[in-house]
N, C-alpha and C positions, 0 to 999 in steps of 0.2 A: 216512253218508260221513264226518262229523266224528269219530264214534266210531272207525271203522276207521283213518282216517289219523292221528288223534290218539294212539291207543293204540300203533299200530305205530311211527309217527315218533318220539314221545317215548320209547318203549321202546328204540328204537335209540340215541337220544341218551344215555339213562341207561346203556346197556350200554357205549357208547364212552367217555363222559366218566367213568363210574364204575369201569370195569374194564380198558379197553384203552389208555388214555392216561396219561401222566405227570400227576400232580396239580399244577395251577397255580391261581393266583387266578382266572383266567378260567373254567377248567373247574368251579370251585366255584360261580361265579355261574350258568353255563348248566346245570349239573347240577341245581341247585335250581329253576330255571325249568322244566326238563323234568319234574321230580318233581311240581311243582304242576300242570302241565298234564295229566300222566299220571293223577293221582288224579281230577281233574275228569272227564276222558274216560272213566275206568273206571266212574264213577257215572252217566254220561249215558244208558245203556240204560233206567234206571228212568224218567227224564223222557220219553224217546222213546216208551216203552210207554204212559205216561200221556197223551201228546199223541194217540196213535193211538186209544186206547180211551176216553178221557175218564173213566176210572175208576181210582182209586188203590187198588191191592190189596196194597201192600207194608208197610202198617202205619204207626203213628205215628212210630216211631224212624227209619225210612228217609225219611219225609216231612221230618223235621227235618234229617237228615244230608245229603240231597241239596242242600237249600237252603244249609246251612252250608258245604258243599264248594264250591259255586259262588262264594260271596263270599270264602271262603278263597283260592280261585284268583285272584280279582280283586285282593284286597289284597296277597297275597304277590307276584303278578306285578309290580304297579306299584311296590311297595317294592323289589323286586329290581332293577327298571329304574332306580330312583332311586339305589340303591347302585352299580350299574354305571356310571351317569353320573358320580357323585361320585368313584368310583375312577379313571375315565379322566381326570377333571378334575385330581385330585391328581397322577396320574402325569405329566400334561403340565406342570402348574404347578411341581411340586416333584419332579423326576425322581430326584435323589440321595436325598432323604428317603424317597420311595416305594420305591426299590430296597432300602433298608435296613430299612424298617419294614413293608412289605406282605408279610405272611406268610399261609400257608394256614390256620394256626391262628386268626389274627385274622379272616380272611375267613369261616371256619366259624362263629365266634362272632357276627359281624355278621348272617350268614344266620339263625342261631338266634333272634336278637333280632327280626329281621323276621318270622319265622314266629310268634313269641309275640305280637307286636303284631297280626298278621293274624288269629290265632285270637281274640284279645280283641275286635277290631272285627267279627268274623264271628258272634260269639255271639248277638246279637239276631236274626239270621236263623233260628236254631234255636229260640230262646225263643218267638218270635212266630209260629212255623209250627205249623199244627194240621190235623187231619183232620175232615171233616164229612160226615155221611151224609144224603143228600137224594134222594128218589124212586128208591131202589134203587141209587144210585150213591154212590161215596165221592170226596170232593174233598180235595186237599192244597192248602191255601191259607194266606195270611197272616192271622192273627187278632190285630189290634192291640187288646188289651184294656185298655191304659193310654191315657188321653186324650193326644192329640197325639204319641203315640209314633211313628206312621207318619211324620209330618212331620220329627221330629228325626232319626230313623234315616236317612231318605232324604237329608236335607241333610248329615248326618255322612258318609254314604257318598260323596256327591259331593265334599265338601271334602277329606276325608282319602284318598279313593280315586281322586281325579281332579285337582281344582284345585290343591291344594298340591304334590303330586308334579309336576304339569305345570309349575308355576312353578320348582320346584327344578331340573328337567331343563333348562328353557330357560336358566336362569342358568348351569348347568354348560356347556351348549352354547356360549353366548356367550363364556365364558372360554376354552374349548378352541379355538374358532375364532380368536379374537384372538391367542392364544398361538401357534397353528400358523402363522398368517399372519406373525407377527413373526419366526419362526425359519425360516431357510432349510434347516436340518437338522432334520428332524422324523421322528417314528416312523412306522411303517407305518400307513396309514389303514384297514387291513382291520378291526381291532377297532372303529374309529370308525364305519365303514360298517355293520357288523353291528349295533352298538348303535343307530344311526339307524334301520335297517330295523325292528328289534324295537319301538322306541318309537313310530314312525309307525304300524305295524300295530296296536299296542295301542290307540292313541288313536282310529284310524279304526273299530276294532271296537267300542269301548266308548262312543263319543260318542252314537250313536243311543239306546242303553239309558238313559244318564243324562238325555238330552234328554226322552224320553217319561216317565221316572219323575218328573222334576221337573214336567213338564206335567200329570201325573196329580194332583199336589197342588193345582193351580189349580181343578179341578172345573168349569171353564167350557168345556173342550174336549169334543166328543162322545165318549161312552163307547166306541163302536165303534172310533173312530180310535185311542184310547189302547190298547185291547186289541190291535188289529192291530199298532200301533207297538211295544208291549212285546214281542209275539211275535217280530217281526222283529229288534228290538234285542237280545233274549236270544239269538236264533240267531246274530246277528253276533258277539256277545260270546263265544259258545261256539266260533265258528270260530277265534278267536284262539289256541285251545289246540292246533290242529293246524298252524297256519301257521309257528310258530317253527322246527320241524325243517326245513321246506322252505326257510326263509330261510337256515339254516346251509349248506344245499347250494348254493343259488343265489348266495350271496355269496362263495363261494370264488374265488380268482384263476383257478383252472383250469376254470371252468364251461364256457367255450366249447370246451374239449377234453374234454368229459365222457365220451367213450368210451375215453379213455386211462387214466382212473383210476376206481375204484369210488366209489359214493355214500358208502360208509362212510368212505373216506379223505378225501372232501370235507368231511364233517361234522367229522372229526377235525382237518382243516386249518383249518376256519373257526373253531371254538371254542377251539383250542389256542394260537393265536398271541398272544403277549404284546406283540409289536411289535418290529421290528428297525429300526435306524437306516439311513436311506437319504437320498440327496440329492434334494431336491425344490425346484424353482424355481416359486414360486407367483406368477403374474401374470396379469392379464386381457389378452386379445388386444386389439390396437389397434382392432379392429372385430369385432362379433359375426358368427359364421358363419351364413349363411342356410341353415337345415336344412329348410325347408318344402318338401314335395313338392307337385306340381301338384294332386293330389286333395285334400290337406289344406288347401292354400291356398284352393281353391274352396269347400270346406266351411266353413272359418273365415270367409271373406269373406261367404258367403251368410248365415251366422248373424249376423255383425255388421251386415249390411244390414237384416235383419229386426229386430234389436235397435234399430238407429237409427230405423227407421220407427215401431216401437211406442213407443220411448222419447220421440221428439219429439211424437208424437200424444198419448200417454198423459199425459206430464208437462205438455204444453201445456194439456190439458183440466183437469188438477189446478190449474195456475196460474190458469186462467180462473175455475174454480169457487171455489177458496179465496181468490183475490185480488179477485174482482168479484161473485160470485153469492151467497155465504153470509155471514152475520154474522161480523164479526171477533171471534175469541176467541184465547186463548193457544194452544189446540190448532191452530187454522188457521195461526197464525204458524209453528209448528214444521213442519207438513206443507207449507206453502207454501215455506219455506226449503229443505226436502229436495227438493221438485219443481224448484225453480230450479237447485239443484246438479246434479241428474240431467239436466235439460233442457240445461244448458250443456255437459255432457259429451257428450251425444248429438249436439249440433250440430257438435262437432269430430270425431266419429267418421269422417266421409267421408275425411278426410286419412289416417287410419290404414288405412282399408279400401283406398284407392288404393295406398298404400305396400305393403300386404300382397299385393296382386294383381300389381303391377308390379315389386316388389323394387327400386324406384328412388324416391328421395326428390326430388321436383321442386318443393317449396314453399319452399325457402330456409331459412336458419338460424333466423330469427325464429319461423316456424311450427313448426319442429322443436322448439324450446324451449317454445313455447306449448302445443302439444298434450300434451307430457309433463307440463307444469305443471298443466294442466286435469285430467288423469287423477288425479293425487295430491291436487289441490284437492278433487275430488269424493270421493275416499276419506276424507280427513281430515274434511272438512266433514260428510259423511254420518255417520261414526261419532261425531263430537263432538255433532251434533244428536241422535243416538240416545241418547247419554249424558245430554244435557240433558233429553230427553223422559223418560228413566228417572228422573232425579233429580226432575223436576217431578211425575211421578206418585207417587213415593215421598213427597215433601213433602206432596202433596195428601192422601194416605192417612194419613200419620203425624200431620200437624198441620193438620187440615181448617179450623179457625177462622182460623189464621194465614194459610193459603193463600188463603182466600176474601177476606181483606182486602189481602194483599200481592201476589198474583199478578195483575199488570196487563199489558196488551198492551205498554205502553211498556217495562216491565222485560224482557219476553220479547224485544222487538226489540234491546235492549241486549245481552242474552246471545247472541242470534244473531249480532250484529255482532262480538262478541268471539270467537265460535267461528270465524267466517270469517277474521278477522285472524290468529288462531293457525294456522288451516289454511293460509293463504297463506304464512306464515313457514316452516312445516314443509314446504311444497311447493316452496319456492324452490330447494333443491338440485337438484330434478328439472330445472329450467330451466338452472341454472348449469352443471351437468356435461353437459348435452346438447350435441351438436356434430354437424356434417356433415363428411363426408369423401368426396372424389372420387378414384376410382382410374381409371387409364388403361391399358387393355390393348388388346383389339381395338376396344372402344368404351368411352366414359366411363360410369362408374356411380357414383351418389351415394347414400350411406347416411346415415341419421339414427341416432346411437348415443350411448351414454354414454362419455365420455372422462375416466376417472379418472386423475389423475396418480400416485396411490399406491393400493395395494390397501387400505390402512387407511381411505381415504375411502369406498370401496365398502362395506366391512364396517360402518363406522359408520352410513352412511345406511340400509342394509338393516335393521340392528338397531334404529335409531331409528324407522323406519317400522313395524316389527313391534311394538315396545314401546309407542309412543305412538299408533299407528293400529290396534292390535289387542289386545295383552295387557292393558294398563292399563284401556282402556275396557271390555273383557270383564269384568275384575275388578269395576269400579265398577258395571256393569250387574247382575252377579250379586248383589252386595251389596244393591242397590236391590230386586231381585226378592225376595230373602230377607226383607227388611223388609216389603215389600208383602204377600207371601203370609202371613207371620205375622200381620200386622195384620188382613187380610181374614178370616182364620180365626177370630180372636177377636171381630171386629166385623161381624156379618152385618147391615149397614145397608140392604141392598137396593138400593144405588146401582148404576147401570149399570156393567157391566164391559166395555162396548164399547171405550173408550179403551185399556183394558188388553189386550184381544185384538188390536187394531190394532198397539199398541206391540210386543207379543210377536211378531206376524207379521213386522213390519219388522226387528226385531233378529235373528230367526232367519234371515230371508232374507239379511241383510247378512253374517252370519258364515259361512253355508253358501257364499255366493258368493265371499267373500274368503279363506277359509281355505286352499284349494289354492294360491292365488297366493303367500301368505306362506310356505307350506311349500316350494314350489319355489324361491323366492327365497333362503330360508335354506340349502337344499341346494346351490344354485348357488355359494354362497360357497366351498365346499370341494370340490365335485365339478363337473368340466367335461366334459360329454359331450352328445351329441345328444338323449338321452332327457330330460335336465333342460331343455334349450332348448325341446323340443316341449312338455314339461309347463308351462313358463312361458307359452308361447303359449296353451295351453288354459286355464291359470289366469287369464291376462289376459282372455280371452274370457268366462269364467265371471264374473269380477269385473265386466266391462262389463254383463253381463246384469242385475246388480242395479239398474241405472239405469232399466230399463223395467218391472221387476217391481212397484215400489211403487205406481204408479197402479192396477194390477189388484188389489192388496191393499186399497186404499181402496174400490174399486168393489165387491169381494166382501164386505167386512167393515164398511163404513160406510154407515149408512142415509142420512145427509145427502148423501153423494156419489152414492149410488144415485138418490135422489129428484131431485136437481138434474140428473143426467145424463139420466134418462129423461123 
């Protein structure tokens, strides 16, 4: 399916952008993306045949080439998305300069540089690819014949093919959003929406692949899970190559009237627009529109009730065990603090569940502010504690002697207290801008909502939450992981990796649960529609789920907790 859709879809985009349309900067970007995806899809039949037969019959050269093309597609796609993001950022920030200096010749040169870099970074995938004959079958596999080459190549792919581009793109997005908000006259948001869709799709498709590839380095995860995970991750990454042409069609302004125009004209319309000046008044409504249907409200309320019961029970048990049943250690301080944070959040969930079901806030202004404050207190305290745990494990691995002498329970409590104070400070805007409003029509109705005096306040708070509650902690945790993995590879001391497994599970659960919430909140800054609001509701529910998951992770992965529980 990916082959057929990818070859046909990207072939159509190449035909339209390359031969049917007037050459522009945008068509240069999207033509290059389509070529990258088309080349990858054209080589997919070899891998499909290999998956089906488990026998590589295409020789040594094609074994190297197919692997090379896959990573060429990955690097070129993300580099082109970075270029598109920076181009849109420059066009918004310096419109006069961009109009004079943005030329097709320069765009083609930048694309060429991106391809050269992509080829260079993809070369190891060909160099370390090999064929092996075993029991009458031929395998095409990675043969890392240089010590530690696997580790360095994997980390290099993640840093240059995911992490650094991700940070670049987020910076560009932040600048674009702030600029568009400050200008009442702004360019058409169609290129911005298409760019957003392409970037979000790329990251969703490639995150599982990078996650399992990095997990493979650890060698503590079950081999079968890694194999299945890599298979699914590779398939999702491949799916990215046929999704882009579909996005060009769906993102056209005329999609709802799809029978009036051809698909080809939609693609041409989507990738060709450079942006036209139009009047836009950007402001938040006085109160959020309630878009929840009866069925969805029942579903979300049911899920939240289950989370509340599991969260209170599970975290209550963890508090009891870590606080009163097992010996106090630095680790129990971390996990006890996490459990207290999650327990506190779950205790306040009934207020939000009632509001969700009734669409009526009947608990007053103070509780309106407090429930919002607790939500973000839980978010910030959880991620800060995960950062502390990561730093603690990193220090323990890198400097074991120092850690043994200096890692005290008292110092751990001081760090936890500091994390809670910073979390409370960063959560205070959630209470400050929360308000209640009563409308009087046929009957009175009270809502609990965010009352921002200026759009800039909303933007600043959302970006602050994302940067300090997600992006920076993610970066710190990844750096800690890199140091830990490198040290453990060189120093096979035989120490238990149980704390490392628990830490990995907690961090993975947090980021999976909170990523959709941050994505929809960032999108909501610039896009106001019911889909985004529904996405925010589901994102908030998924984020809430993180509060009941941690106790189960302790139970499944920690021997101390298992023993005390049973």
